[in-house]
C-alpha angles and dihedrals in degrees: 000000000000088000090052092048090047093052095048091050093047089049092051091047093050090046093052091046093050090046090052090048090052090052091048092046092054090054090050094045109034121191123261113295090224122168127170127234089219141350087254091062093049092049091047092054089054096043093052090053097233097110098096095051093039089054093045093046095052094035084058089052091049092050087044085235095152094170092059090047093047087063091057093056131101113199128204093229138008105334119245120248113280090236092056090049091052093049093043092058094041094102095044115144115252117256110241104169131013121186117177105217104168144022117183141164167343099242120196091282095052096256125143121209130212123195118202127186104214145173124214133192129211108241091209095050109026096189089061112089136162132196122213148151115255112205114195132180122212128194131193104225125174088346095306128102113233130187109237105230108220098182110124090205090060096040101058092273090291122128113248113230 
């Protein structure tokens, strides 16, 4: 009887502790601060079918989960090692605002493009921010959407067409 009571109490304590960690974790790694430039853009993202991977990709950025993001990439040549990809993104600026303003495609290679107006903050100097447009390309390959990585440092110093 004491053993059963002890195990129940332990399970409850661990459950409460883990629930608390989940709550803290969500405060540390908030979800993507996504807004849409228009209802049409929001609908296009869903109609094309790229919305789930788009959200996963940018939520991984927001959480700084570079390993998860790596698995959503399509590289132009032999992909870099996952460890290199993670280290390479380690100093990435934090995402502050994220406004999807355009979804277009497909182009002649079947790729779709998203354009996002974003604001980033330097994690080392929080007062330092920059705003820019992020243009991403997405390709449906073997039934799965992939983000086309266009960074020459991650594509063998070759431009991605």
